[in-house]
mmCIF file of the N, C-alpha and C atoms, coordinates in Angstrom:
data_MODEL
# 
_entry.id   MODEL 
# 
loop_
_atom_site.group_PDB 
_atom_site.id 
_atom_site.type_symbol 
_atom_site.label_atom_id 
_atom_site.label_alt_id 
_atom_site.label_comp_id 
_atom_site.label_asym_id 
_atom_site.label_entity_id 
_atom_site.label_seq_id 
_atom_site.pdbx_PDB_ins_code 
_atom_site.Cartn_x 
_atom_site.Cartn_y 
_atom_site.Cartn_z 
_atom_site.occupancy 
_atom_site.B_iso_or_equiv 
_atom_site.pdbx_formal_charge 
_atom_site.auth_seq_id 
_atom_site.auth_comp_id 
_atom_site.auth_asym_id 
_atom_site.auth_atom_id 
_atom_site.pdbx_PDB_model_num 
ATOM 1   N N  . MET A 1 1  ? 0.606   -1.278 0.146  1.00 0.00 ? 1  MET A N  1 
ATOM 2   C CA . MET A 1 1  ? -0.028  -0.048 0.287  1.00 0.00 ? 1  MET A CA 1 
ATOM 3   C C  . MET A 1 1  ? 0.702   1.508  0.104  1.00 0.00 ? 1  MET A C  1 
ATOM 4   N N  . ILE A 1 2  ? 2.014   1.167  -1.038 1.00 0.00 ? 2  ILE A N  1 
ATOM 5   C CA . ILE A 1 2  ? 2.956   2.579  -0.739 1.00 0.00 ? 2  ILE A CA 1 
ATOM 6   C C  . ILE A 1 2  ? 1.981   3.446  -1.311 1.00 0.00 ? 2  ILE A C  1 
ATOM 7   N N  . ALA A 1 3  ? 0.920   3.319  -2.292 1.00 0.00 ? 3  ALA A N  1 
ATOM 8   C CA . ALA A 1 3  ? 0.450   4.904  -2.819 1.00 0.00 ? 3  ALA A CA 1 
ATOM 9   C C  . ALA A 1 3  ? -0.285  5.341  -1.587 1.00 0.00 ? 3  ALA A C  1 
ATOM 10  N N  . LEU A 1 4  ? -0.649  4.684  -0.479 1.00 0.00 ? 4  LEU A N  1 
ATOM 11  C CA . LEU A 1 4  ? -1.363  5.304  0.627  1.00 0.00 ? 4  LEU A CA 1 
ATOM 12  C C  . LEU A 1 4  ? -0.367  5.373  1.787  1.00 0.00 ? 4  LEU A C  1 
ATOM 13  N N  . ASP A 1 5  ? 0.584   5.035  1.625  1.00 0.00 ? 5  ASP A N  1 
ATOM 14  C CA . ASP A 1 5  ? 1.639   5.421  2.776  1.00 0.00 ? 5  ASP A CA 1 
ATOM 15  C C  . ASP A 1 5  ? 1.055   4.526  4.029  1.00 0.00 ? 5  ASP A C  1 
ATOM 16  N N  . ILE A 1 6  ? 0.290   3.538  3.827  1.00 0.00 ? 6  ILE A N  1 
ATOM 17  C CA . ILE A 1 6  ? -0.361  2.595  5.101  1.00 0.00 ? 6  ILE A CA 1 
ATOM 18  C C  . ILE A 1 6  ? 0.158   1.189  5.195  1.00 0.00 ? 6  ILE A C  1 
ATOM 19  N N  . GLU A 1 7  ? 0.204   0.697  6.255  1.00 0.00 ? 7  GLU A N  1 
ATOM 20  C CA . GLU A 1 7  ? 0.325   -0.641 6.004  1.00 0.00 ? 7  GLU A CA 1 
ATOM 21  C C  . GLU A 1 7  ? -0.983  -1.676 5.795  1.00 0.00 ? 7  GLU A C  1 
ATOM 22  N N  . PRO A 1 8  ? -0.989  -2.881 4.712  1.00 0.00 ? 8  PRO A N  1 
ATOM 23  C CA . PRO A 1 8  ? -2.225  -3.280 4.478  1.00 0.00 ? 8  PRO A CA 1 
ATOM 24  C C  . PRO A 1 8  ? -3.270  -3.287 6.159  1.00 0.00 ? 8  PRO A C  1 
ATOM 25  N N  . VAL A 1 9  ? -3.081  -3.762 6.861  1.00 0.00 ? 9  VAL A N  1 
ATOM 26  C CA . VAL A 1 9  ? -3.132  -3.946 8.356  1.00 0.00 ? 9  VAL A CA 1 
ATOM 27  C C  . VAL A 1 9  ? -3.874  -2.678 8.608  1.00 0.00 ? 9  VAL A C  1 
ATOM 28  N N  . GLU A 1 10 ? -3.781  -1.925 8.465  1.00 0.00 ? 10 GLU A N  1 
ATOM 29  C CA . GLU A 1 10 ? -4.564  -0.507 8.910  1.00 0.00 ? 10 GLU A CA 1 
ATOM 30  C C  . GLU A 1 10 ? -5.218  -0.080 8.042  1.00 0.00 ? 10 GLU A C  1 
ATOM 31  N N  . LEU A 1 11 ? -5.405  -0.632 6.898  1.00 0.00 ? 11 LEU A N  1 
ATOM 32  C CA . LEU A 1 11 ? -6.696  -0.450 5.521  1.00 0.00 ? 11 LEU A CA 1 
ATOM 33  C C  . LEU A 1 11 ? -7.984  -1.416 6.142  1.00 0.00 ? 11 LEU A C  1 
ATOM 34  N N  . PHE A 1 12 ? -7.490  -2.490 6.411  1.00 0.00 ? 12 PHE A N  1 
ATOM 35  C CA . PHE A 1 12 ? -8.522  -3.406 7.021  1.00 0.00 ? 12 PHE A CA 1 
ATOM 36  C C  . PHE A 1 12 ? -8.736  -3.411 8.422  1.00 0.00 ? 12 PHE A C  1 
ATOM 37  N N  . ASP A 1 13 ? -8.927  -2.587 9.061  1.00 0.00 ? 13 ASP A N  1 
ATOM 38  C CA . ASP A 1 13 ? -8.790  -2.252 10.537 1.00 0.00 ? 13 ASP A CA 1 
ATOM 39  C C  . ASP A 1 13 ? -10.094 -2.050 10.513 1.00 0.00 ? 13 ASP A C  1 
ATOM 40  N N  . PHE A 1 14 ? -11.114 -2.720 10.831 1.00 0.00 ? 14 PHE A N  1 
ATOM 41  C CA . PHE A 1 14 ? -12.446 -2.158 11.113 1.00 0.00 ? 14 PHE A CA 1 
ATOM 42  C C  . PHE A 1 14 ? -13.008 -1.869 12.569 1.00 0.00 ? 14 PHE A C  1 
ATOM 43  N N  . GLY A 1 15 ? -12.021 -1.745 13.484 1.00 0.00 ? 15 GLY A N  1 
ATOM 44  C CA . GLY A 1 15 ? -11.928 -1.082 14.779 1.00 0.00 ? 15 GLY A CA 1 
ATOM 45  C C  . GLY A 1 15 ? -13.394 -0.318 14.989 1.00 0.00 ? 15 GLY A C  1 
ATOM 46  N N  . HIS A 1 16 ? -13.283 0.504  14.161 1.00 0.00 ? 16 HIS A N  1 
ATOM 47  C CA . HIS A 1 16 ? -14.500 1.392  14.467 1.00 0.00 ? 16 HIS A CA 1 
ATOM 48  C C  . HIS A 1 16 ? -15.895 1.153  14.486 1.00 0.00 ? 16 HIS A C  1 
ATOM 49  N N  . GLN A 1 17 ? -15.963 0.011  14.123 1.00 0.00 ? 17 GLN A N  1 
ATOM 50  C CA . GLN A 1 17 ? -17.222 -0.667 13.741 1.00 0.00 ? 17 GLN A CA 1 
ATOM 51  C C  . GLN A 1 17 ? -17.603 -1.062 15.482 1.00 0.00 ? 17 GLN A C  1 
ATOM 52  N N  . LYS A 1 18 ? -17.043 -0.731 16.167 1.00 0.00 ? 18 LYS A N  1 
ATOM 53  C CA . LYS A 1 18 ? -17.240 -0.953 17.663 1.00 0.00 ? 18 LYS A CA 1 
ATOM 54  C C  . LYS A 1 18 ? -18.640 -0.267 18.593 1.00 0.00 ? 18 LYS A C  1 
ATOM 55  N N  . ASP A 1 19 ? -19.237 -0.470 19.279 1.00 0.00 ? 19 ASP A N  1 
ATOM 56  C CA . ASP A 1 19 ? -20.180 0.195  20.160 1.00 0.00 ? 19 ASP A CA 1 
ATOM 57  C C  . ASP A 1 19 ? -19.682 1.187  20.511 1.00 0.00 ? 19 ASP A C  1 
ATOM 58  N N  . ASN A 1 20 ? -20.496 2.325  20.549 1.00 0.00 ? 20 ASN A N  1 
ATOM 59  C CA . ASN A 1 20 ? -19.848 3.602  20.949 1.00 0.00 ? 20 ASN A CA 1 
ATOM 60  C C  . ASN A 1 20 ? -19.214 3.499  22.791 1.00 0.00 ? 20 ASN A C  1 
ATOM 61  N N  . GLU A 1 21 ? -19.755 2.979  23.049 1.00 0.00 ? 21 GLU A N  1 
ATOM 62  C CA . GLU A 1 21 ? -19.089 2.606  25.044 1.00 0.00 ? 21 GLU A CA 1 
ATOM 63  C C  . GLU A 1 21 ? -17.540 2.099  24.585 1.00 0.00 ? 21 GLU A C  1 
ATOM 64  N N  . THR A 1 22 ? -17.652 0.818  24.208 1.00 0.00 ? 22 THR A N  1 
ATOM 65  C CA . THR A 1 22 ? -16.097 0.730  23.716 1.00 0.00 ? 22 THR A CA 1 
ATOM 66  C C  . THR A 1 22 ? -15.370 1.216  23.281 1.00 0.00 ? 22 THR A C  1 
ATOM 67  N N  . LEU A 1 23 ? -15.818 2.262  22.003 1.00 0.00 ? 23 LEU A N  1 
ATOM 68  C CA . LEU A 1 23 ? -14.784 3.200  21.501 1.00 0.00 ? 23 LEU A CA 1 
ATOM 69  C C  . LEU A 1 23 ? -14.237 4.308  22.539 1.00 0.00 ? 23 LEU A C  1 
ATOM 70  N N  . LEU A 1 24 ? -15.455 4.650  23.195 1.00 0.00 ? 24 LEU A N  1 
ATOM 71  C CA . LEU A 1 24 ? -15.101 5.991  24.321 1.00 0.00 ? 24 LEU A CA 1 
ATOM 72  C C  . LEU A 1 24 ? -13.974 5.232  25.390 1.00 0.00 ? 24 LEU A C  1 
ATOM 73  N N  . VAL A 1 25 ? -14.151 3.955  25.456 1.00 0.00 ? 25 VAL A N  1 
ATOM 74  C CA . VAL A 1 25 ? -13.081 3.301  26.646 1.00 0.00 ? 25 VAL A CA 1 
ATOM 75  C C  . VAL A 1 25 ? -11.502 3.339  25.784 1.00 0.00 ? 25 VAL A C  1 
ATOM 76  N N  . GLU A 1 26 ? -11.630 2.833  24.818 1.00 0.00 ? 26 GLU A N  1 
ATOM 77  C CA . GLU A 1 26 ? -10.140 2.820  24.027 1.00 0.00 ? 26 GLU A CA 1 
ATOM 78  C C  . GLU A 1 26 ? -9.854  4.347  23.750 1.00 0.00 ? 26 GLU A C  1 
ATOM 79  N N  . ILE A 1 27 ? -10.615 5.127  23.437 1.00 0.00 ? 27 ILE A N  1 
ATOM 80  C CA . ILE A 1 27 ? -9.972  6.416  23.280 1.00 0.00 ? 27 ILE A CA 1 
ATOM 81  C C  . ILE A 1 27 ? -9.702  7.067  24.379 1.00 0.00 ? 27 ILE A C  1 
ATOM 82  N N  . ASN A 1 28 ? -10.645 7.025  25.976 1.00 0.00 ? 28 ASN A N  1 
ATOM 83  C CA . ASN A 1 28 ? -9.449  7.158  26.678 1.00 0.00 ? 28 ASN A CA 1 
ATOM 84  C C  . ASN A 1 28 ? -8.555  6.532  27.535 1.00 0.00 ? 28 ASN A C  1 
ATOM 85  N N  . LYS A 1 29 ? -8.020  5.462  27.460 1.00 0.00 ? 29 LYS A N  1 
ATOM 86  C CA . LYS A 1 29 ? -6.856  4.544  27.469 1.00 0.00 ? 29 LYS A CA 1 
ATOM 87  C C  . LYS A 1 29 ? -6.099  5.305  26.745 1.00 0.00 ? 29 LYS A C  1 
ATOM 88  N N  . MET A 1 30 ? -5.936  5.504  25.276 1.00 0.00 ? 30 MET A N  1 
ATOM 89  C CA . MET A 1 30 ? -5.240  6.246  24.632 1.00 0.00 ? 30 MET A CA 1 
ATOM 90  C C  . MET A 1 30 ? -4.398  7.747  24.872 1.00 0.00 ? 30 MET A C  1 
ATOM 91  N N  . LEU A 1 31 ? -5.631  8.513  25.542 1.00 0.00 ? 31 LEU A N  1 
ATOM 92  C CA . LEU A 1 31 ? -5.503  9.820  25.674 1.00 0.00 ? 31 LEU A CA 1 
ATOM 93  C C  . LEU A 1 31 ? -4.680  9.848  27.260 1.00 0.00 ? 31 LEU A C  1 
ATOM 94  N N  . LYS A 1 32 ? -5.135  8.374  27.889 1.00 0.00 ? 32 LYS A N  1 
ATOM 95  C CA . LYS A 1 32 ? -4.470  8.545  29.414 1.00 0.00 ? 32 LYS A CA 1 
ATOM 96  C C  . LYS A 1 32 ? -2.869  8.326  29.323 1.00 0.00 ? 32 LYS A C  1 
ATOM 97  N N  . SER A 1 33 ? -2.560  7.324  28.177 1.00 0.00 ? 33 SER A N  1 
ATOM 98  C CA . SER A 1 33 ? -0.993  7.145  27.740 1.00 0.00 ? 33 SER A CA 1 
ATOM 99  C C  . SER A 1 33 ? -0.463  8.203  27.414 1.00 0.00 ? 33 SER A C  1 
ATOM 100 N N  . SER A 1 34 ? -0.863  9.230  26.548 1.00 0.00 ? 34 SER A N  1 
ATOM 101 C CA . SER A 1 34 ? -0.351  10.341 25.835 1.00 0.00 ? 34 SER A CA 1 
ATOM 102 C C  . SER A 1 34 ? -0.931  11.519 26.217 1.00 0.00 ? 34 SER A C  1 
ATOM 103 N N  . PRO A 1 35 ? -1.063  11.739 27.546 1.00 0.00 ? 35 PRO A N  1 
ATOM 104 C CA . PRO A 1 35 ? -1.957  13.351 27.663 1.00 0.00 ? 35 PRO A CA 1 
ATOM 105 C C  . PRO A 1 35 ? -1.420  14.126 27.361 1.00 0.00 ? 35 PRO A C  1 
ATOM 106 N N  . GLU A 1 36 ? -0.176  14.413 26.529 1.00 0.00 ? 36 GLU A N  1 
ATOM 107 C CA . GLU A 1 36 ? -0.008  15.578 26.025 1.00 0.00 ? 36 GLU A CA 1 
ATOM 108 C C  . GLU A 1 36 ? -0.411  15.903 24.679 1.00 0.00 ? 36 GLU A C  1 
ATOM 109 N N  . LYS A 1 37 ? -1.065  14.573 23.933 1.00 0.00 ? 37 LYS A N  1 
ATOM 110 C CA . LYS A 1 37 ? -2.096  14.903 22.766 1.00 0.00 ? 37 LYS A CA 1 
ATOM 111 C C  . LYS A 1 37 ? -3.310  15.475 23.331 1.00 0.00 ? 37 LYS A C  1 
ATOM 112 N N  . ILE A 1 38 ? -3.891  15.539 24.446 1.00 0.00 ? 38 ILE A N  1 
ATOM 113 C CA . ILE A 1 38 ? -5.107  15.809 24.802 1.00 0.00 ? 38 ILE A CA 1 
ATOM 114 C C  . ILE A 1 38 ? -5.572  17.410 24.035 1.00 0.00 ? 38 ILE A C  1 
ATOM 115 N N  . PRO A 1 39 ? -4.766  18.209 23.981 1.00 0.00 ? 39 PRO A N  1 
ATOM 116 C CA . PRO A 1 39 ? -5.063  19.279 23.640 1.00 0.00 ? 39 PRO A CA 1 
ATOM 117 C C  . PRO A 1 39 ? -5.398  19.291 21.947 1.00 0.00 ? 39 PRO A C  1 
ATOM 118 N N  . GLU A 1 40 ? -4.641  18.567 21.017 1.00 0.00 ? 40 GLU A N  1 
ATOM 119 C CA . GLU A 1 40 ? -4.642  18.346 19.899 1.00 0.00 ? 40 GLU A CA 1 
ATOM 120 C C  . GLU A 1 40 ? -5.651  17.594 19.604 1.00 0.00 ? 40 GLU A C  1 
ATOM 121 N N  . VAL A 1 41 ? -6.079  16.638 20.340 1.00 0.00 ? 41 VAL A N  1 
ATOM 122 C CA . VAL A 1 41 ? -7.490  15.626 19.870 1.00 0.00 ? 41 VAL A CA 1 
ATOM 123 C C  . VAL A 1 41 ? -8.564  16.630 20.175 1.00 0.00 ? 41 VAL A C  1 
ATOM 124 N N  . TYR A 1 42 ? -8.574  16.975 21.057 1.00 0.00 ? 42 TYR A N  1 
ATOM 125 C CA . TYR A 1 42 ? -9.674  18.201 21.664 1.00 0.00 ? 42 TYR A CA 1 
ATOM 126 C C  . TYR A 1 42 ? -9.808  19.053 19.930 1.00 0.00 ? 42 TYR A C  1 
ATOM 127 N N  . LYS A 1 43 ? -8.898  19.761 19.422 1.00 0.00 ? 43 LYS A N  1 
ATOM 128 C CA . LYS A 1 43 ? -8.918  20.501 18.908 1.00 0.00 ? 43 LYS A CA 1 
ATOM 129 C C  . LYS A 1 43 ? -9.379  19.630 17.289 1.00 0.00 ? 43 LYS A C  1 
ATOM 130 N N  . ILE A 1 44 ? -8.943  18.547 17.275 1.00 0.00 ? 44 ILE A N  1 
ATOM 131 C CA . ILE A 1 44 ? -9.429  17.873 16.265 1.00 0.00 ? 44 ILE A CA 1 
ATOM 132 C C  . ILE A 1 44 ? -10.972 17.764 16.341 1.00 0.00 ? 44 ILE A C  1 
ATOM 133 N N  . ILE A 1 45 ? -11.093 17.042 17.186 1.00 0.00 ? 45 ILE A N  1 
ATOM 134 C CA . ILE A 1 45 ? -12.793 16.610 17.144 1.00 0.00 ? 45 ILE A CA 1 
ATOM 135 C C  . ILE A 1 45 ? -13.500 17.680 17.115 1.00 0.00 ? 45 ILE A C  1 
ATOM 136 N N  . ARG A 1 46 ? -12.881 18.793 17.719 1.00 0.00 ? 46 ARG A N  1 
ATOM 137 C CA . ARG A 1 46 ? -14.335 20.303 17.983 1.00 0.00 ? 46 ARG A CA 1 
ATOM 138 C C  . ARG A 1 46 ? -14.104 20.524 16.608 1.00 0.00 ? 46 ARG A C  1 
ATOM 139 N N  . ALA A 1 47 ? -13.062 20.418 15.687 1.00 0.00 ? 47 ALA A N  1 
ATOM 140 C CA . ALA A 1 47 ? -13.373 21.076 14.325 1.00 0.00 ? 47 ALA A CA 1 
ATOM 141 C C  . ALA A 1 47 ? -14.367 19.846 13.271 1.00 0.00 ? 47 ALA A C  1 
ATOM 142 N N  . ILE A 1 48 ? -14.148 18.769 13.836 1.00 0.00 ? 48 ILE A N  1 
ATOM 143 C CA . ILE A 1 48 ? -15.014 17.811 13.215 1.00 0.00 ? 48 ILE A CA 1 
ATOM 144 C C  . ILE A 1 48 ? -16.122 18.008 13.531 1.00 0.00 ? 48 ILE A C  1 
ATOM 145 N N  . VAL A 1 49 ? -16.704 18.229 14.596 1.00 0.00 ? 49 VAL A N  1 
ATOM 146 C CA . VAL A 1 49 ? -18.068 18.127 15.122 1.00 0.00 ? 49 VAL A CA 1 
ATOM 147 C C  . VAL A 1 49 ? -18.512 19.465 14.985 1.00 0.00 ? 49 VAL A C  1 
ATOM 148 N N  . ASN A 1 50 ? -18.127 20.185 14.770 1.00 0.00 ? 50 ASN A N  1 
ATOM 149 C CA . ASN A 1 50 ? -18.765 21.899 14.486 1.00 0.00 ? 50 ASN A CA 1 
ATOM 150 C C  . ASN A 1 50 ? -18.965 21.915 13.084 1.00 0.00 ? 50 ASN A C  1 
# 
């Protein structure tokens, strides 16, 4: 997948199809392990939602 600059496993990852509660738990785990990214993630989410 050189043209897309991604690994094949990423292309076929359907993790986003989990239920909302599971996704929120996973997002919280990611943010807890990288708290410095919280402001950036907030900006991205806000841009998508608004």
